[in-house]
Short mmCIF file of the C-alpha atoms (twelve columns), coordinates in Angstrom:
data_MODEL
# 
_entry.id   MODEL 
# 
loop_
_atom_site.group_PDB 
_atom_site.id 
_atom_site.type_symbol 
_atom_site.label_atom_id 
_atom_site.label_alt_id 
_atom_site.label_comp_id 
_atom_site.label_asym_id 
_atom_site.label_seq_id 
_atom_site.Cartn_x 
_atom_site.Cartn_y 
_atom_site.Cartn_z 
_atom_site.pdbx_PDB_model_num 
ATOM 1   C CA . MET A 1   0.000   0.000   0.000  1 
ATOM 2   C CA . PRO A 2   1.494   3.376   -0.955 1 
ATOM 3   C CA . GLY A 3   1.871   6.206   1.474  1 
ATOM 4   C CA . THR A 4   3.075   6.368   5.029  1 
ATOM 5   C CA . PRO A 5   0.332   6.194   7.661  1 
ATOM 6   C CA . LYS A 6   0.822   8.926   10.242 1 
ATOM 7   C CA . ALA A 7   0.431   8.216   13.923 1 
ATOM 8   C CA . CYS A 8   -2.164  10.336  15.696 1 
ATOM 9   C CA . TYR A 9   -0.247  10.851  18.919 1 
ATOM 10  C CA . CYS A 10  2.195   13.655  19.490 1 
ATOM 11  C CA . VAL A 11  4.560   14.061  22.383 1 
ATOM 12  C CA . GLU A 12  6.863   16.903  23.235 1 
ATOM 13  C CA . GLU A 13  10.068  15.430  21.874 1 
ATOM 14  C CA . SER A 14  8.510   14.510  18.525 1 
ATOM 15  C CA . ILE A 15  6.819   17.801  17.659 1 
ATOM 16  C CA . PRO A 16  7.481   18.423  13.946 1 
ATOM 17  C CA . GLU A 17  10.861  20.024  13.271 1 
ATOM 18  C CA . ILE A 18  11.779  20.679  16.931 1 
ATOM 19  C CA . THR A 19  14.850  18.809  18.201 1 
ATOM 20  C CA . ALA A 20  15.266  20.719  21.476 1 
ATOM 21  C CA . ILE A 21  12.626  22.165  23.748 1 
ATOM 22  C CA . ARG A 22  14.402  23.142  27.008 1 
ATOM 23  C CA . PHE A 23  16.610  26.231  27.032 1 
ATOM 24  C CA . GLN A 24  18.464  28.268  29.658 1 
ATOM 25  C CA . GLU A 25  20.161  31.659  29.640 1 
ATOM 26  C CA . ASP A 26  23.357  30.152  31.017 1 
ATOM 27  C CA . GLY A 27  25.266  33.437  31.045 1 
ATOM 28  C CA . TYR A 28  23.039  34.871  33.757 1 
ATOM 29  C CA . ILE A 29  22.422  31.554  35.538 1 
ATOM 30  C CA . ASP A 30  26.089  30.532  35.748 1 
ATOM 31  C CA . GLY A 31  26.975  34.049  36.897 1 
ATOM 32  C CA . GLY A 32  24.536  33.823  39.799 1 
ATOM 33  C CA . ASN A 33  22.107  36.350  38.315 1 
ATOM 34  C CA . GLY A 34  19.557  33.963  36.887 1 
ATOM 35  C CA . ASN A 35  15.853  34.273  37.531 1 
ATOM 36  C CA . ASP A 36  12.692  32.431  36.555 1 
ATOM 37  C CA . TRP A 37  12.578  34.145  33.142 1 
ATOM 38  C CA . HIS A 38  15.820  32.385  32.222 1 
ATOM 39  C CA . TYR A 39  14.374  28.846  32.253 1 
ATOM 40  C CA . VAL A 40  12.424  28.339  29.053 1 
ATOM 41  C CA . TRP A 41  10.647  25.559  27.210 1 
ATOM 42  C CA . ILE A 42  9.000   25.536  23.777 1 
ATOM 43  C CA . THR A 43  5.636   23.872  23.253 1 
ATOM 44  C CA . ASN A 44  3.330   23.304  20.304 1 
ATOM 45  C CA . PRO A 45  -0.045  22.933  22.048 1 
ATOM 46  C CA . SER A 46  -1.997  21.966  18.920 1 
ATOM 47  C CA . CYS A 47  0.758   19.617  17.709 1 
ATOM 48  C CA . ASP A 48  0.369   21.253  14.282 1 
ATOM 49  C CA . GLY A 49  4.024   22.230  13.782 1 
ATOM 50  C CA . VAL A 50  2.948   25.856  13.247 1 
ATOM 51  C CA . ASN A 51  1.653   27.481  16.429 1 
ATOM 52  C CA . PHE A 52  4.332   27.321  19.127 1 
ATOM 53  C CA . LYS A 53  4.685   28.902  22.563 1 
ATOM 54  C CA . TRP A 54  7.646   30.276  24.494 1 
ATOM 55  C CA . ASN A 55  7.105   29.391  28.178 1 
ATOM 56  C CA . ASN A 56  9.203   30.327  31.184 1 
ATOM 57  C CA . LYS A 57  9.434   29.331  34.824 1 
ATOM 58  C CA . ALA A 58  7.879   32.675  35.811 1 
ATOM 59  C CA . GLY A 59  4.637   31.521  34.189 1 
ATOM 60  C CA . VAL A 60  4.826   33.886  31.220 1 
ATOM 61  C CA . GLN A 61  4.308   32.674  27.668 1 
ATOM 62  C CA . TRP A 62  4.079   34.162  24.192 1 
ATOM 63  C CA . SER A 63  3.436   33.012  20.651 1 
ATOM 64  C CA . LEU A 64  6.009   31.786  18.149 1 
ATOM 65  C CA . THR A 65  5.464   31.013  14.455 1 
ATOM 66  C CA . PRO A 66  8.163   29.042  12.609 1 
ATOM 67  C CA . VAL A 67  9.788   30.363  9.447  1 
ATOM 68  C CA . MET A 68  11.232  27.501  7.442  1 
ATOM 69  C CA . ILE A 69  14.246  26.915  5.251  1 
ATOM 70  C CA . GLY A 70  13.446  23.678  3.491  1 
ATOM 71  C CA . ASP A 71  12.247  21.250  6.148  1 
ATOM 72  C CA . GLN A 72  14.085  23.013  9.002  1 
ATOM 73  C CA . ILE A 73  12.939  25.906  11.177 1 
ATOM 74  C CA . ASP A 74  15.253  28.877  10.545 1 
ATOM 75  C CA . TYR A 75  13.726  31.182  13.160 1 
ATOM 76  C CA . PHE A 76  10.468  31.989  14.902 1 
ATOM 77  C CA . ASP A 77  8.417   35.089  14.308 1 
ATOM 78  C CA . VAL A 78  7.586   36.368  17.803 1 
ATOM 79  C CA . GLY A 79  3.955   37.211  18.517 1 
ATOM 80  C CA . THR A 80  2.736   40.641  19.535 1 
ATOM 81  C CA . ASP A 81  1.686   39.058  22.855 1 
ATOM 82  C CA . CYS A 82  5.379   38.991  23.844 1 
ATOM 83  C CA . PRO A 83  6.093   41.701  26.452 1 
ATOM 84  C CA . TYR A 84  9.337   42.481  24.600 1 
ATOM 85  C CA . TYR A 85  7.793   42.784  21.138 1 
ATOM 86  C CA . GLY A 86  7.512   46.564  21.381 1 
ATOM 87  C CA . SER A 87  11.204  46.709  22.345 1 
ATOM 88  C CA . GLY A 88  12.235  45.011  19.116 1 
ATOM 89  C CA . HIS A 89  12.073  41.303  19.948 1 
ATOM 90  C CA . THR A 90  10.218  40.239  16.807 1 
ATOM 91  C CA . GLN A 91  12.308  37.193  15.832 1 
ATOM 92  C CA . ALA A 92  13.853  34.302  17.741 1 
ATOM 93  C CA . GLN A 93  16.718  32.933  15.667 1 
ATOM 94  C CA . LEU A 94  17.712  29.282  16.032 1 
ATOM 95  C CA . SER A 95  21.289  27.983  15.957 1 
ATOM 96  C CA . TYR A 96  22.095  24.415  15.006 1 
ATOM 97  C CA . ASP A 97  24.774  21.831  15.661 1 
ATOM 98  C CA . GLY A 98  24.252  19.694  12.571 1 
ATOM 99  C CA . ASP A 99  20.500  19.106  12.557 1 
ATOM 100 C CA . GLN A 100 20.112  19.571  16.306 1 
ATOM 101 C CA . ILE A 101 18.999  22.912  17.742 1 
ATOM 102 C CA . SER A 102 21.723  24.252  20.031 1 
ATOM 103 C CA . GLU A 103 20.411  27.748  20.868 1 
ATOM 104 C CA . ILE A 104 17.466  30.073  20.524 1 
ATOM 105 C CA . ALA A 105 17.736  33.865  20.699 1 
ATOM 106 C CA . GLY A 106 15.625  35.434  23.407 1 
ATOM 107 C CA . PRO A 107 14.825  39.069  24.201 1 
ATOM 108 C CA . TRP A 108 17.750  41.448  23.612 1 
ATOM 109 C CA . ASN A 109 19.162  38.642  21.427 1 
ATOM 110 C CA . GLU A 110 20.399  36.814  24.537 1 
ATOM 111 C CA . PRO A 111 21.386  33.214  23.740 1 
ATOM 112 C CA . TYR A 112 19.335  30.490  25.427 1 
ATOM 113 C CA . THR A 113 21.260  27.220  25.245 1 
ATOM 114 C CA . ALA A 114 19.529  23.906  24.624 1 
ATOM 115 C CA . HIS A 115 19.485  21.484  27.566 1 
ATOM 116 C CA . THR A 116 18.208  17.936  27.851 1 
ATOM 117 C CA . SER A 117 17.143  18.802  31.411 1 
ATOM 118 C CA . PHE A 118 17.058  21.940  33.498 1 
ATOM 119 C CA . THR A 119 19.937  22.559  35.913 1 
ATOM 120 C CA . THR A 120 17.503  23.402  38.714 1 
ATOM 121 C CA . GLN A 121 14.513  21.381  39.787 1 
ATOM 122 C CA . PHE A 122 11.053  22.896  39.528 1 
ATOM 123 C CA . ASP A 123 7.521   21.825  38.721 1 
ATOM 124 C CA . PHE A 124 7.855   21.337  34.981 1 
ATOM 125 C CA . GLU A 125 5.434   19.115  33.100 1 
ATOM 126 C CA . PRO A 126 6.398   18.116  29.556 1 
ATOM 127 C CA . GLN A 127 3.738   18.778  26.967 1 
ATOM 128 C CA . VAL A 128 1.786   15.731  25.880 1 
ATOM 129 C CA . CYS A 129 -0.696  16.359  23.080 1 
ATOM 130 C CA . GLU A 130 -3.147  13.504  23.095 1 
ATOM 131 C CA . VAL A 131 -5.621  13.687  20.248 1 
ATOM 132 C CA . PRO A 132 -8.660  11.527  19.537 1 
ATOM 133 C CA . GLU A 133 -7.080  8.369   18.271 1 
ATOM 134 C CA . VAL A 134 -8.072  6.423   15.198 1 
ATOM 135 C CA . ILE A 135 -7.060  3.115   16.773 1 
ATOM 136 C CA . ASP A 136 -6.832  1.304   13.450 1 
ATOM 137 C CA . ILE A 137 -6.152  3.416   10.376 1 
ATOM 138 C CA . ARG A 138 -6.328  0.685   7.707  1 
ATOM 139 C CA . PHE A 139 -9.650  -0.396  6.229  1 
ATOM 140 C CA . GLN A 140 -10.785 -2.631  3.360  1 
ATOM 141 C CA . GLU A 141 -14.084 -3.097  1.531  1 
ATOM 142 C CA . ASP A 142 -14.022 -6.858  2.113  1 
ATOM 143 C CA . GLY A 143 -17.326 -7.503  0.357  1 
ATOM 144 C CA . TYR A 144 -15.867 -6.551  -3.009 1 
ATOM 145 C CA . ILE A 145 -12.346 -7.802  -2.306 1 
ATOM 146 C CA . ASP A 146 -13.399 -11.237 -1.055 1 
ATOM 147 C CA . GLY A 147 -15.787 -11.538 -4.004 1 
ATOM 148 C CA . GLY A 148 -12.984 -10.929 -6.478 1 
ATOM 149 C CA . ASN A 149 -14.268 -7.520  -7.509 1 
ATOM 150 C CA . GLY A 150 -11.930 -5.342  -5.440 1 
ATOM 151 C CA . ASN A 151 -9.952  -2.465  -6.855 1 
ATOM 152 C CA . ASP A 152 -7.527  0.142   -5.582 1 
ATOM 153 C CA . TRP A 153 -10.379 2.297   -4.214 1 
ATOM 154 C CA . HIS A 154 -11.218 -0.474  -1.748 1 
ATOM 155 C CA . TYR A 155 -7.933  -0.246  0.214  1 
ATOM 156 C CA . VAL A 156 -8.115  2.747   2.527  1 
ATOM 157 C CA . TRP A 157 -6.142  4.378   5.322  1 
ATOM 158 C CA . ILE A 158 -7.006  7.347   7.509  1 
ATOM 159 C CA . THR A 159 -4.406  9.991   8.361  1 
ATOM 160 C CA . ASN A 160 -4.331  13.108  10.506 1 
ATOM 161 C CA . PRO A 161 -1.547  15.138  8.825  1 
ATOM 162 C CA . SER A 162 -1.513  17.950  11.381 1 
ATOM 163 C CA . CYS A 163 -1.897  15.559  14.320 1 
ATOM 164 C CA . ASP A 164 -4.605  17.899  15.660 1 
ATOM 165 C CA . GLY A 165 -7.270  15.232  16.194 1 
ATOM 166 C CA . VAL A 166 -9.733  17.170  14.021 1 
ATOM 167 C CA . ASN A 167 -8.674  17.347  10.375 1 
ATOM 168 C CA . TYR A 168 -8.259  13.882  8.884  1 
ATOM 169 C CA . LYS A 169 -7.826  12.481  5.379  1 
ATOM 170 C CA . TRP A 170 -9.363  9.452   3.660  1 
ATOM 171 C CA . ASN A 171 -6.670  7.950   1.399  1 
ATOM 172 C CA . ASN A 172 -6.922  5.037   -0.984 1 
ATOM 173 C CA . LYS A 173 -4.550  2.878   -2.968 1 
ATOM 174 C CA . ALA A 174 -5.674  4.601   -6.180 1 
ATOM 175 C CA . GLY A 175 -4.015  7.786   -4.907 1 
ATOM 176 C CA . VAL A 176 -7.264  9.650   -4.212 1 
ATOM 177 C CA . GLN A 177 -7.872  11.422  -0.912 1 
ATOM 178 C CA . TRP A 178 -10.500 13.639  0.644  1 
ATOM 179 C CA . SER A 179 -11.076 15.536  3.853  1 
ATOM 180 C CA . LEU A 180 -12.694 14.201  7.013  1 
ATOM 181 C CA . THR A 181 -13.571 16.216  10.111 1 
ATOM 182 C CA . ALA A 182 -13.994 14.345  13.389 1 
ATOM 183 C CA . VAL A 183 -17.343 14.730  15.168 1 
ATOM 184 C CA . MET A 184 -17.040 13.668  18.778 1 
ATOM 185 C CA . ASN A 185 -19.269 11.831  21.226 1 
ATOM 186 C CA . GLY A 186 -17.499 12.476  24.499 1 
ATOM 187 C CA . ALA A 187 -13.866 11.434  24.081 1 
ATOM 188 C CA . GLN A 188 -14.633 9.142   21.130 1 
ATOM 189 C CA . ILE A 189 -15.032 9.956   17.446 1 
ATOM 190 C CA . ASP A 190 -18.654 9.231   16.518 1 
ATOM 191 C CA . TYR A 191 -18.367 9.882   12.795 1 
ATOM 192 C CA . PHE A 192 -16.482 11.974  10.265 1 
ATOM 193 C CA . ALA A 193 -18.056 14.838  8.363  1 
ATOM 194 C CA . VAL A 194 -16.935 14.287  4.775  1 
ATOM 195 C CA . GLY A 195 -15.413 17.243  2.936  1 
ATOM 196 C CA . THR A 196 -16.771 18.714  -0.265 1 
ATOM 197 C CA . ASP A 197 -13.509 17.627  -1.950 1 
ATOM 198 C CA . CYS A 198 -14.820 14.052  -1.869 1 
ATOM 199 C CA . PRO A 199 -15.882 12.961  -5.388 1 
ATOM 200 C CA . TYR A 200 -18.953 11.300  -3.831 1 
ATOM 201 C CA . TYR A 201 -20.056 14.280  -1.745 1 
ATOM 202 C CA . ASP A 202 -22.656 15.478  -4.259 1 
ATOM 203 C CA . SER A 203 -23.999 11.921  -4.432 1 
ATOM 204 C CA . GLY A 204 -24.846 12.053  -0.739 1 
ATOM 205 C CA . HIS A 205 -21.671 10.823  0.970  1 
ATOM 206 C CA . THR A 206 -21.493 13.561  3.602  1 
ATOM 207 C CA . GLN A 207 -20.812 11.435  6.694  1 
ATOM 208 C CA . ALA A 208 -18.550 8.459   7.409  1 
ATOM 209 C CA . GLN A 209 -19.974 6.663   10.431 1 
ATOM 210 C CA . LEU A 210 -17.649 4.629   12.650 1 
ATOM 211 C CA . SER A 211 -18.521 1.287   14.223 1 
ATOM 212 C CA . TYR A 212 -16.835 0.018   17.366 1 
ATOM 213 C CA . GLU A 213 -16.056 -3.363  18.938 1 
ATOM 214 C CA . SER A 214 -14.981 -4.001  22.518 1 
ATOM 215 C CA . GLY A 215 -15.860 -0.453  23.461 1 
ATOM 216 C CA . ASP A 216 -12.981 1.526   21.998 1 
ATOM 217 C CA . GLN A 217 -11.841 -0.511  18.992 1 
ATOM 218 C CA . ILE A 218 -12.954 0.795   15.595 1 
ATOM 219 C CA . SER A 219 -14.281 -2.140  13.595 1 
ATOM 220 C CA . ALA A 220 -15.544 -0.409  10.439 1 
ATOM 221 C CA . ILE A 221 -16.005 2.931   8.718  1 
ATOM 222 C CA . ALA A 222 -18.793 3.690   6.266  1 
ATOM 223 C CA . GLY A 223 -17.570 4.650   2.815  1 
ATOM 224 C CA . PRO A 224 -19.427 5.938   -0.248 1 
ATOM 225 C CA . TRP A 225 -22.869 4.385   -0.716 1 
ATOM 226 C CA . ASN A 226 -22.588 3.466   2.962  1 
ATOM 227 C CA . GLU A 227 -20.406 0.479   2.079  1 
ATOM 228 C CA . PRO A 228 -18.642 -0.915  5.170  1 
ATOM 229 C CA . TYR A 229 -14.855 -0.734  5.165  1 
ATOM 230 C CA . CYS A 230 -13.680 -3.181  7.808  1 
ATOM 231 C CA . SER A 231 -10.738 -2.679  10.108 1 
ATOM 232 C CA . TYR A 232 -7.767  -4.539  8.700  1 
ATOM 233 C CA . LEU A 233 -6.276  -5.005  12.175 1 
ATOM 234 C CA . LEU A 234 -9.373  -6.570  13.742 1 
ATOM 235 C CA . HIS A 235 -10.370 -8.778  10.848 1 
ATOM 236 C CA . HIS A 236 -7.070  -9.991  9.366  1 
# 
């Protein structure tokens, strides 16, 4: 099957394009003049690889938006919510050691050095972005396939490219994809609203209902014409 299925679970250390998240202003800290503003961590609350936050031990945070060179973040545009924005801190440049981030420029262009752990202990909780999980992402229209009438449209996988738990894609072996938006029932996806980019939308395929087994295991998803696409994991 072509394509690379994308996991729908993001944790701090695997946020797209970020190889370091803890930073310290070691010049002040090592000189005995450090304060809570000098212990910093970068988060991406939506796990979308776009909307980041600068956080410090003092409890202050501001927005960061990555500016890319190829597939690597060159620097962050600093949001106007930063208390130093009006003083000229509009960009936070990144420095690299190979492909690993080694520093980020803070206010007044002070270098904040990457650390695997902070040199002082405090109540720091790593970001964990749990999104509604499509427990099995591979589906097949077994009625056609088992009957010898299957084609590339009958092999399907669901992805969540932004890892936001909302905006999904229906993909098939024929190379066709369309948008799906998760509609929740509590903490569980009830069905997907099908996007207008689906070639079957005008024929009435506006929802893709999910079926569950054993409580939280997706067993099937309804495709065009309400045909059941069965979970490959549960039934193979």
